[in-house]
C-alpha positions in Angstrom: -25.4 50.1 5.4 -23.3 52.3 7.7 -20.1 51.2 9.3 -21.7 51.2 12.7 -24.6 49.1 11.5 -22.3 46.6 9.8 -20.3 46.3 13.0 -23.5 45.6 14.9 -24.4 42.9 12.4 -21.0 41.3 12.5 -20.6 41.4 16.3 -20.9 37.9 17.9 -23.8 37.3 20.2 -23.2 36.5 23.8 -24.2 32.9 23.1 -21.6 32.7 20.3 -19.0 34.2 22.6 -19.7 31.6 25.2 -19.4 28.8 22.6 -16.2 30.1 21.2 -14.5 30.4 24.6 -15.9 27.0 25.7 -14.4 25.4 22.6 -11.0 27.0 23.3 -11.0 26.0 26.9 -12.3 22.4 26.3 -9.7 21.9 23.6 -6.9 23.2 25.9 -7.8 21.5 29.1 -10.3 18.8 28.3 -14.0 18.8 29.0 -13.8 17.8 32.6 -10.9 20.1 33.2 -13.0 23.3 32.7 -15.6 24.6 35.0 -18.6 26.7 34.3 -17.1 29.6 36.3 -14.0 29.6 34.0 -16.1 29.8 30.9 -18.1 32.6 32.4 -15.0 34.5 33.4 -13.7 34.2 29.8 -16.7 36.1 28.5 -17.1 38.5 31.4 -20.2 37.0 33.1 -20.7 35.0 36.3 -20.7 31.2 36.0 -24.4 31.0 37.0 -25.1 33.6 34.4 -24.2 31.0 31.7 -27.3 29.1 32.7 -29.5 31.7 31.0 -27.9 30.6 27.7 -27.1 26.9 28.3 -28.3 24.3 30.8 -24.8 23.1 31.3 -21.5 22.1 29.8 -23.0 19.1 28.1 -25.3 21.4 26.1 -22.4 23.6 25.0 -20.4 20.6 23.8 -23.4 19.2 21.9 -24.1 22.5 20.2 -20.4 22.9 19.3 -20.1 19.5 17.7 -23.6 19.2 16.1 -23.3 22.9 15.0 -20.0 22.5 13.1 -21.2 19.3 11.5 -24.3 21.1 10.3 -22.3 24.1 9.0 -19.9 22.0 7.0 -22.7 20.0 5.4 -24.7 23.2 4.6 -21.6 24.8 3.2 -20.8 21.9 1.0 -24.4 21.7 -0.3 -24.4 25.4 -1.0 -21.3 25.2 -3.1 -22.8 22.4 -5.1 -26.1 24.3 -5.6 -24.3 27.5 -6.6 -22.3 25.5 -9.2 -25.5 23.9 -10.6 -27.2 27.3 -10.7 -24.5 28.7 -12.9 -24.9 26.0 -15.4 -21.4 26.3 -16.7 -19.4 25.2 -13.7 -16.8 22.5 -13.7 -16.2 19.6 -11.3 -12.6 20.8 -10.9 -13.7 24.2 -9.8 -16.3 22.8 -7.5 -13.8 20.4 -5.9 -11.5 23.4 -5.4 -14.3 25.3 -3.7 -15.1 22.4 -1.4 -11.4 22.1 -0.5 -11.1 25.8 0.2 -14.2 25.7 2.4 -12.9 22.8 4.5 -9.5 24.5 4.8 -11.1 27.6 6.2 -12.7 25.3 8.9 -9.4 23.5 9.5 -7.5 26.7 10.0 -10.1 28.9 11.8 -11.8 26.3 14.0 -8.9 24.2 15.2 -10.4 23.7 18.7 -13.5 22.1 17.2 -11.3 19.4 15.5 -9.6 18.7 18.9 -13.0 18.6 20.6 -14.3 16.1 18.0 -11.3 13.8 18.4 -11.4 13.8 22.2 -15.0 14.4 23.3 -17.4 13.1 20.7 -18.1 10.0 22.9 -19.3 12.3 25.7 -22.3 13.4 23.7 -25.7 11.9 24.4 -26.4 8.9 22.1 -28.9 10.9 20.0 -26.5 13.9 19.5 -23.6 11.6 18.7 -25.7 9.7 16.1 -26.7 13.1 14.6 -23.1 14.2 14.2 -22.2 10.9 12.5 -25.2 11.2 10.2 -24.3 14.8 9.2 -20.7 13.7 8.6 -21.7 10.8 6.4 -23.9 13.2 4.3 -21.0 15.6 4.0 -18.7 12.9 2.8 -21.2 11.9 0.2 -21.3 15.5 -1.1 -17.6 15.2 -1.7 -17.8 11.7 -3.2 -20.2 12.9 -5.9 -18.0 15.8 -6.9 -14.8 13.7 -6.9 -16.4 11.1 -9.1 -17.6 13.8 -11.5 -14.0 14.9 -11.9 -12.5 11.4 -11.9 -15.2 9.2 -13.5 -12.9 6.1 -13.5 -12.6 6.3 -9.7 -14.8 3.7 -8.1 -17.3 4.9 -5.5 -15.7 3.1 -2.5 -12.2 4.2 -3.6 -13.5 7.8 -3.8 -15.0 7.6 -0.4 -11.8 6.3 1.2 -9.8 9.1 -0.5 -12.3 11.7 0.8 -11.8 10.4 4.4 -8.0 10.4 3.9 -8.1 14.1 2.6 -10.2 15.0 5.7 -7.6 13.5 7.9 -4.9 15.5 6.1 -6.8 18.8 6.3 -7.9 18.2 9.9 -4.3 17.7 11.0 -3.8 21.4 11.8 -4.4 21.1 15.6 -1.7 18.5 16.0 1.2 20.8 15.2 3.3 21.2 18.3 3.2 25.0 18.5 0.8 27.7 17.2 3.7 29.3 15.3 4.5 26.0 13.6 2.1 27.0 10.7 4.0 29.0 8.0 1.3 31.7 7.9 -2.4 31.3 7.0 -2.2 31.9 3.3 0.9 29.7 2.8 -0.6 26.9 4.9 -3.9 27.1 3.0 -2.1 26.9 -0.3 0.0 23.9 0.8 -3.0 22.0 2.2 -4.9 22.7 -1.1 -2.1 21.3 -3.2 -1.8 18.2 -0.9 -5.5 17.6 -1.1 -5.6 17.8 -4.9 -2.5 15.6 -5.1 -4.2 13.0 -3.0 -7.3 12.9 -5.2 -5.2 12.7 -8.4 -3.1 9.9 -6.9 -6.3 7.9 -6.2 -7.3 7.8 -9.8 -6.4 4.5 -11.5 -3.5 4.8 -13.8 
């Protein structure tokens, strides 16, 4: 594939651009603090032009929160499937892969973490229940891998630990300043060590 073709494939669609800017603005100012015109201006189109892509802000919020929940679950399942397909994988390597995937989300999609914390209750009941269901399924992917690595860890204890690790990894938006992170690679390595330490600490002595 040529460089120009690769660039065309990699370029975000207008819909993706709208969602990215909506996530950023919603996280910065709150859902009700952002108007359709502001989102449109951020992507270089008129506010009414957004309605060709989304019926309104509620639809953007739903797609953002449902979408990231779907992507996390799909990513987790894909890593498990790839490990099973190799046939010689190890639970430790698989857990590392899950942690790395979630760290990518926590560092690269910080506005979505803020949105989930602040705005989940604004979703329609059906969308909110869908997000919760996807999240439960994602947790169970992790629980299965953690228990394969730590067989003596009871299921409920493993589940509590997975939730605690998610809280740790998802803490990235709560730093006071963008430059409070010590660099992406260093932050990723630190978060990975902390997550592994939490799982090891949960194992009965």
